[in-house]
C-alpha positions, 0 to 999 in steps of 0.5 A, spaced: 178 787 552 172 785 554 166 790 555 160 789 559 154 793 558 149 795 564 144 790 561 149 784 561 151 786 568 144 787 571 142 780 568 148 777 571 147 780 578 139 777 577 142 770 575 146 770 582 140 768 587 137 763 582 144 759 581 145 760 589 138 756 590 140 751 585 146 749 589 142 749 595 137 744 592 137 737 595 141 732 590 139 726 593 133 722 590 126 724 593 124 718 598 119 717 603 114 722 606 114 727 612 108 729 616 108 735 619 103 738 624 102 744 629 101 741 636 097 746 638 091 744 633 086 739 635 086 737 627 094 737 628 094 732 634 089 727 630 093 728 624 099 726 628 096 720 631 093 717 625 100 718 622 103 714 628 098 709 628 100 707 621 107 707 623 109 714 619 113 719 622 110 725 625 114 732 626 111 737 631 112 744 627 116 748 633 121 753 633 124 758 628 119 755 622 124 757 616 130 753 620 125 747 621 122 747 614 129 747 611 131 741 615 125 738 613 126 739 606 134 737 606 132 730 608 129 730 600 122 727 602 118 725 596 112 728 599 111 733 605 104 733 608 102 738 614 096 740 618 098 747 621 095 755 621 095 759 615 101 763 617 106 757 618 103 754 611 105 760 608 112 760 611 113 752 610 111 753 602 116 759 601 122 754 603 119 748 599 119 752 593 126 754 594 127 747 595 124 745 588 117 743 591 110 744 589 104 744 592 099 738 590 092 741 589 089 734 590 085 733 596 088 727 601 082 724 604 085 722 610 087 729 611 081 732 609 077 727 614 082 729 620 081 736 619 074 736 618 073 732 624 077 737 629 075 744 625 070 746 630 075 745 636 080 749 632 075 754 630 077 753 623 084 755 624 087 748 621 089 748 614 092 741 610 097 742 605 101 737 601 108 738 597 111 734 592 118 734 589 117 737 582 120 734 576 
């Protein structure tokens, strides 16, 4: 007969969400980059235009932010760049962490220039961020 203690049962229950998130993590090797922007922000539109001029894909942040972010991170990009409002950045960061990404602290010069040049038009609402797949 196997006897379980309350402590062992609680530890097992607490381990379930962690195991479930590992099952959802992309199995593919990270590849390429994805650029996300809020089309209602001038900085976001400028960021997208600069990305498209370089031949990169820029996706507008639209609809349900959680579903949108999950679809982006299921693609397993190596880097995810974005310009959005702080609320969208927080929601996207939560999904990024669940998918095994971390925020990159380094400043990206092109992103910083795009945001700085349009910040006054956006009343300071634009926020730039970068997520990278953790090792």
